[in-house]
C-alpha positions as CSV (number, residue, x, y, z in Angstrom):
1,M,21.3,24.9,-4.9
2,T,22.2,23.6,-8.4
3,Q,20.3,21.1,-10.5
4,N,23.1,18.5,-10.0
5,N,23.1,19.0,-6.3
6,L,19.3,18.7,-6.1
7,Q,19.4,15.4,-8.0
8,V,22.0,14.0,-5.5
9,T,20.0,15.3,-2.6
10,T,16.8,13.8,-3.8
11,R,18.3,10.5,-4.9
12,V,19.7,9.7,-1.5
13,S,16.3,10.2,0.3
14,R,14.4,7.0,0.7
15,L,11.7,6.0,-1.8
16,F,9.0,4.8,0.5
17,F,6.6,4.2,-2.4
18,A,9.2,1.8,-4.0
19,D,9.3,-0.2,-0.7
20,H,5.6,-0.3,-0.5
21,L,5.3,-1.3,-4.2
22,R,7.7,-4.1,-3.6
23,A,5.7,-5.3,-0.6
24,A,2.5,-5.2,-2.6
25,L,4.0,-7.2,-5.4
26,V,5.1,-9.9,-2.9
27,I,1.6,-10.1,-1.6
28,L,0.5,-10.5,-5.1
29,V,2.9,-13.3,-5.5
30,V,1.3,-15.0,-2.5
31,L,-2.3,-14.5,-3.8
32,H,-1.0,-15.8,-7.2
33,H,0.0,-19.1,-5.7
34,I,-3.2,-19.3,-3.5
35,A,-5.2,-18.9,-6.8
36,I,-3.2,-21.8,-8.4
37,V,-4.2,-24.0,-5.5
38,Y,-7.9,-23.4,-6.0
39,G,-8.0,-22.8,-9.8
40,E,-8.3,-25.3,-12.6
41,G,-5.6,-27.1,-14.6
42,V,-2.4,-25.5,-13.2
43,S,0.2,-27.6,-11.5
44,F,1.6,-26.7,-8.0
45,W,2.9,-28.8,-5.0
46,Y,-0.6,-28.9,-3.7
47,V,-3.9,-28.2,-5.4
48,D,-7.6,-28.3,-4.3
49,P,-9.2,-27.6,-7.7
50,P,-13.1,-27.3,-8.2
51,T,-14.8,-30.7,-8.5
52,A,-16.3,-29.6,-11.8
53,P,-15.4,-27.0,-14.5
54,S,-16.4,-23.5,-13.2
55,L,-16.4,-19.9,-14.3
56,V,-14.7,-19.0,-11.1
57,G,-12.0,-21.6,-11.5
58,F,-11.3,-20.3,-15.0
59,A,-11.2,-16.7,-13.7
60,M,-8.4,-17.7,-11.4
61,I,-6.5,-19.1,-14.3
62,L,-6.9,-15.7,-16.0
63,F,-5.8,-14.0,-12.7
64,V,-2.7,-16.2,-12.7
65,L,-1.9,-15.4,-16.4
66,M,-2.2,-11.7,-15.8
67,N,-0.1,-11.7,-12.8
68,Q,2.5,-13.7,-14.6
69,A,2.6,-11.2,-17.4
70,W,4.1,-8.5,-15.3
71,F,4.6,-8.7,-11.6
72,M,7.9,-10.6,-11.6
73,G,9.3,-8.2,-14.3
74,A,8.3,-5.2,-12.0
75,L,10.3,-6.9,-9.1
76,F,13.3,-7.2,-11.5
77,L,12.9,-3.5,-12.5
78,L,13.0,-2.4,-8.9
79,A,16.0,-4.8,-8.1
80,G,17.8,-3.2,-11.1
81,Y,17.0,0.3,-10.0
82,F,18.7,-0.1,-6.7
83,T,21.7,-2.2,-8.0
84,P,24.0,0.7,-9.2
85,G,23.7,2.5,-6.0
86,S,24.5,-0.5,-4.0
87,F,27.5,-1.3,-6.2
88,E,29.0,2.2,-5.9
89,R,28.5,2.4,-2.1
90,K,30.1,-0.9,-1.4
91,G,32.5,-1.5,-4.3
92,S,32.7,-4.7,-6.4
93,G,33.9,-7.1,-3.8
94,S,31.5,-6.1,-1.0
95,F,28.7,-5.8,-3.4
96,L,29.2,-9.4,-4.6
97,K,29.7,-10.7,-1.1
98,D,26.4,-9.0,0.0
99,R,24.6,-10.5,-3.0
100,L,25.9,-13.9,-2.0
101,I,24.7,-13.5,1.5
102,R,21.4,-12.0,0.7
103,L,20.5,-14.2,-2.2
104,G,22.8,-17.2,-1.9
105,I,21.8,-18.2,1.6
106,P,18.1,-18.0,1.1
107,L,18.6,-19.8,-2.2
108,A,20.4,-22.7,-0.4
109,V,17.8,-22.9,2.4
110,W,15.1,-23.1,-0.2
111,L,16.9,-25.8,-2.2
112,F,17.8,-28.2,0.5
113,I,15.0,-27.6,3.1
114,L,11.9,-25.5,2.0
115,N,11.5,-27.0,-1.5
116,P,11.7,-30.6,-0.1
117,I,9.2,-29.7,2.6
118,S,7.0,-28.2,-0.1
119,N,7.0,-31.4,-2.0
120,I,5.2,-33.1,0.9
121,G,2.1,-31.4,-0.8
122,L,2.5,-33.8,-3.7
123,Y,1.3,-36.7,-1.4
124,L,-1.7,-34.8,0.0
125,K,-5.4,-35.1,-1.0
126,P,-7.6,-34.0,-2.7
127,A,-5.2,-34.1,-5.9
128,V,-2.5,-36.5,-5.1
129,W,0.5,-36.2,-7.5
130,V,2.5,-39.1,-5.8
131,A,0.5,-42.2,-5.4
132,E,2.7,-43.7,-2.8
133,P,1.6,-43.1,0.9
134,L,3.6,-40.4,2.7
135,T,6.1,-42.0,5.0
136,V,9.4,-40.8,6.4
137,Q,11.2,-43.6,4.4
138,N,9.3,-42.8,1.1
139,F,10.1,-39.0,1.5
140,M,13.7,-39.5,2.4
141,S,14.2,-41.8,-0.6
142,M,12.8,-39.0,-2.9
143,Y,14.7,-36.2,-1.1
144,T,17.4,-35.7,-3.8
145,E,14.7,-35.5,-6.4
146,F,12.9,-32.9,-4.3
147,I,15.9,-30.5,-4.3
148,G,14.9,-27.8,-6.8
149,L,14.5,-24.1,-7.5
150,G,10.8,-23.7,-7.1
151,V,9.9,-20.1,-6.3
152,A,13.6,-19.4,-5.5
153,W,14.4,-19.2,-9.3
154,F,13.9,-15.5,-8.8
155,L,16.7,-15.4,-6.3
156,A,19.0,-17.5,-8.7
157,L,18.2,-15.4,-11.6
158,L,18.7,-12.1,-9.7
159,L,22.1,-13.4,-8.4
160,I,23.1,-14.2,-12.1
161,F,22.1,-10.7,-13.2
162,S,23.9,-9.1,-10.2
163,F,27.2,-10.9,-11.2
164,G,26.5,-10.0,-14.7
165,Y,26.3,-6.4,-13.7
166,A,29.5,-6.5,-11.7
167,I,31.3,-8.1,-14.7
168,W,29.9,-5.3,-17.0
169,R,31.2,-2.8,-14.5
170,G,34.6,-4.4,-14.5
171,L,34.8,-4.4,-18.2
172,T,34.0,-0.8,-18.3
173,R,36.8,-0.2,-15.7
174,N,34.3,0.1,-12.9
175,R,33.0,3.5,-14.1
176,P,29.4,4.5,-13.8
177,S,27.4,5.2,-16.9
178,P,28.0,8.7,-18.3
179,G,25.8,11.1,-16.3
180,R,22.8,12.7,-17.9
181,E,20.2,15.1,-16.7
182,A,17.3,13.4,-15.3
183,A,14.6,12.9,-18.0
184,P,11.6,10.6,-18.2
185,P,11.3,8.0,-20.9
186,R,9.6,9.1,-24.1
187,Y,6.4,7.7,-25.4
188,L,8.1,6.8,-28.8
189,G,10.8,4.9,-26.9
190,I,8.2,3.2,-24.8
191,A,6.3,2.0,-27.9
192,I,9.6,0.8,-29.6
193,F,10.5,-1.1,-26.5
194,I,7.2,-2.9,-26.2
195,L,7.3,-3.9,-29.9
196,A,10.9,-5.2,-29.6
197,L,10.2,-7.0,-26.3
198,A,7.2,-8.7,-28.0
199,V,9.3,-9.8,-31.0
200,V,12.2,-11.2,-28.8
201,T,9.6,-12.9,-26.5
202,Y,7.9,-14.5,-29.4
203,L,11.2,-15.8,-30.8
204,T,12.2,-17.0,-27.4
205,R,9.0,-18.9,-27.0
206,I,9.5,-20.9,-30.2
207,V,12.3,-22.6,-28.2
208,I,11.1,-22.2,-24.6
209,P,7.2,-22.2,-24.6
210,I,5.4,-21.0,-21.5
211,G,5.4,-23.8,-18.9
212,K,8.6,-25.3,-20.1
213,S,11.2,-25.7,-17.4
214,I,14.9,-25.3,-18.4
215,L,17.6,-26.0,-15.8
216,D,14.8,-26.1,-13.2
217,F,13.8,-22.4,-14.1
218,P,10.0,-22.7,-14.6
219,T,9.4,-19.4,-16.4
220,L,12.4,-18.7,-18.8
221,A,9.8,-18.0,-21.4
222,Y,9.7,-14.6,-19.8
223,L,13.5,-14.2,-19.6
224,P,13.5,-11.3,-22.3
225,Q,11.2,-9.3,-20.0
226,Y,13.0,-10.1,-16.8
227,L,16.4,-9.2,-18.2
228,S,15.3,-6.1,-20.1
229,F,13.4,-4.8,-17.1
230,F,16.5,-5.3,-14.7
231,V,18.5,-3.3,-17.3
232,L,15.8,-0.6,-17.5
233,G,16.0,-0.4,-13.7
234,I,19.7,0.3,-14.0
235,I,19.0,2.9,-16.7
236,G,16.3,4.3,-14.6
237,Y,18.5,4.8,-11.6
238,R,20.8,7.0,-13.7
239,R,18.0,9.1,-15.0
240,D,15.9,9.0,-11.8
241,W,12.9,7.6,-13.5
242,L,11.0,6.4,-10.4
243,R,10.8,10.1,-9.1
244,I,10.2,12.0,-12.3
245,I,8.0,9.8,-14.5
246,P,5.0,11.9,-15.0
247,G,1.7,10.7,-13.4
248,R,0.0,11.3,-16.7
249,M,2.5,8.6,-18.2
250,G,1.3,6.2,-15.6
251,G,-2.3,6.8,-16.5
252,I,-1.5,6.2,-20.2
253,G,0.3,3.1,-19.1
254,F,-2.8,1.8,-17.4
255,A,-4.8,2.6,-20.5
256,I,-2.4,0.7,-22.7
257,A,-2.6,-2.3,-20.3
258,V,-6.4,-2.2,-20.4
259,M,-6.7,-1.7,-24.1
260,A,-4.2,-4.6,-24.9
261,T,-6.2,-6.8,-22.6
262,L,-9.5,-5.9,-24.2
263,L,-8.2,-6.1,-27.9
264,L,-5.5,-8.8,-27.7
265,F,-6.0,-11.0,-24.7
266,P,-9.2,-12.7,-25.8
267,I,-7.7,-13.9,-29.0
268,P,-5.5,-16.6,-27.5
269,I,-7.7,-17.2,-24.5
270,L,-10.6,-18.1,-26.7
271,G,-8.4,-20.8,-28.2
272,M,-7.7,-22.1,-24.7
273,L,-11.6,-22.4,-24.2
274,G,-11.6,-24.5,-27.3
275,G,-9.1,-26.9,-25.8
276,T,-5.9,-25.6,-27.6
277,M,-3.0,-23.9,-25.9
278,R,-1.2,-22.6,-29.0
279,F,-0.6,-19.3,-27.2
280,L,2.1,-20.9,-25.1
281,G,4.6,-20.7,-27.9
282,N,6.2,-23.0,-30.6
283,G,6.0,-20.3,-33.2
284,S,2.2,-20.1,-33.5
285,W,0.4,-17.0,-34.5
286,P,-1.6,-16.9,-31.1
287,S,1.7,-16.9,-29.4
288,A,2.7,-13.8,-31.3
289,V,-0.5,-12.0,-30.2
290,Y,0.0,-13.2,-26.6
291,A,3.7,-11.9,-26.6
292,L,2.5,-8.6,-27.8
293,W,-0.3,-8.6,-25.2
294,D,1.9,-9.4,-22.2
295,S,4.7,-7.1,-23.3
296,A,2.2,-4.1,-23.6
297,F,0.5,-5.3,-20.3
298,A,3.8,-5.6,-18.4
299,V,5.0,-2.1,-19.4
300,G,1.7,-0.4,-18.9
301,M,1.0,-2.0,-15.5
302,T,4.5,-1.2,-14.3
303,L,4.3,2.5,-15.3
304,A,0.9,2.6,-13.7
305,S,2.0,0.9,-10.4
306,I,5.0,3.2,-10.0
307,T,3.0,6.4,-10.4
308,F,0.1,5.1,-8.4
309,F,2.3,4.1,-5.4
310,R,4.4,7.3,-5.7
311,H,1.2,9.4,-5.4
312,Y,-0.7,7.6,-2.7
313,F,1.9,5.6,-0.7
314,N,5.0,7.7,-0.6
315,D,4.8,8.5,3.2
316,K,6.5,6.5,5.9
317,S,4.0,4.5,8.0
318,R,4.3,1.8,10.8
319,L,2.3,-0.7,8.6
320,G,4.1,0.1,5.4
321,S,7.4,-0.2,7.2
322,F,6.4,-3.5,8.7
323,L,5.2,-5.0,5.3
324,S,8.3,-3.7,3.6
325,Q,10.7,-5.2,6.2
326,Q,9.1,-8.7,6.1
327,S,8.4,-8.9,2.3
328,Y,11.6,-10.6,1.3
329,A,11.2,-13.2,4.0
330,V,7.6,-13.7,3.0
331,Y,8.6,-14.3,-0.6
332,V,11.1,-17.1,0.6
333,I,8.8,-18.9,3.0
334,H,5.3,-18.5,1.7
335,S,4.9,-21.6,-0.3
336,P,5.1,-24.3,2.4
337,I,2.8,-22.1,4.5
338,I,0.3,-22.0,1.7
339,I,0.5,-25.8,1.4
340,A,0.0,-26.4,5.1
341,I,-2.9,-24.1,5.7
342,A,-4.6,-25.1,2.4
343,Y,-4.4,-28.7,3.4
344,A,-5.6,-28.0,7.0
345,L,-8.6,-26.2,5.5
346,Y,-9.4,-29.2,3.3
347,L,-9.3,-31.5,6.3
348,V,-11.7,-29.1,8.1
349,Y,-14.1,-28.8,5.2
350,T,-14.1,-32.6,4.7
351,Q,-14.6,-33.4,8.3
352,A,-17.4,-30.9,8.5
353,G,-19.0,-31.9,5.2
354,I,-18.8,-28.5,3.8
355,D,-18.4,-28.0,0.1
356,F,-17.4,-24.4,-0.5
357,G,-16.8,-23.2,-4.0
358,P,-13.3,-22.2,-5.2
359,L,-13.9,-18.4,-4.7
360,L,-14.9,-18.8,-1.0
361,K,-12.0,-21.2,-0.4
362,F,-9.7,-18.7,-2.1
363,V,-11.0,-15.8,0.1
364,I,-10.8,-17.8,3.3
365,A,-7.3,-19.1,2.5
366,T,-6.1,-15.5,1.7
367,V,-7.5,-14.0,4.9
368,I,-5.5,-16.6,6.9
369,I,-2.4,-17.2,4.9
370,V,-1.3,-13.7,4.2
371,P,-1.2,-12.6,7.9
372,V,0.4,-15.9,8.8
373,C,3.2,-15.4,6.3
374,Y,3.9,-12.0,7.7
375,I,3.9,-13.3,11.3
376,F,6.2,-16.2,10.6
377,A,8.5,-13.8,8.6
378,Y,8.6,-11.4,11.6
379,I,9.5,-14.2,14.1
380,I,12.1,-15.6,11.8
381,R,13.7,-12.2,11.3
382,K,14.1,-11.9,15.0
383,I,16.5,-14.8,15.1
384,P,19.9,-13.3,15.6
385,G,21.7,-12.8,12.3
386,V,18.7,-13.6,10.1
387,S,17.7,-10.0,9.4
388,R,21.1,-9.6,7.9
389,V,20.1,-12.1,5.2
390,L,16.3,-11.6,5.1
């Protein structure tokens, strides 16, 4: 068998570890939003923050910041990796039709149904964002204001990237990129990419600091990462990176993430403890340090997660298949489930006179919410036609 035939044969076999990694990232998204509910000072539709400043509450903020630095970029990289193969199997028209169905329909459901439902959390104790009492009349009067992207920003941006890829293929006369022998990325290339991403991210955050919403997209401060990781995924498909990145490179990537966190992350975070948030952007020097940290952290953690899952979770299993199949639906539906269960737990704690700390609340909520999300996703996907979309 020739080398080219070997590459074709291996490429068409299923990457179970990529499915499992995607499922793990979606679970991390759910944990991320549960941590926001019980952390300090971060807005969400519904929050149950600590009654007084606490180390655990602050730790949850750090957990959220570290997640934000890389996990959505990793999801975009995986999406980019599987885009060229899908495009070439289906052709331009069928590819775009599939993207509109798979991304556009859940996006519409989120905009007009799930996001307004999630906004009910704004009326709920303990931290009430809307002072008016929750009534059907009040809610309906606010309905048009409650239409928004929310967590579905990922679907909208991925839809834009997909159309951009189709346009690029059209401009290049629908030809695939010139074939090259499979070769892993080089360390020098990785270092240059980290530095370039940090510079572009820093410049972007002068105009769009972290936390500023543009056109209802809440995290466009990370747009350089999202777009570049999507493009890297496309390049990685041509060079078979997910299969051939050396395990040692994943270990070095993890070391880079740890070292960047130890050396760079405390600098802007100490400023946050002092009451300043200059690391969010606006051209400040802490923003430059933070951009360098989250660029290195994102690249390092993505390399590490790919090689880790390839080594330990590359076999087909019943649990892995179940989690993988439901993960997209879980991403779409998890926010209103978090709000409903977190508020129910608040009512139980209040009725019983229990004052759990944020860590125990987070653990209890996680143990309940994650399985419930997957159960609901499974049930929803059993509705005829839904599995075609989700």
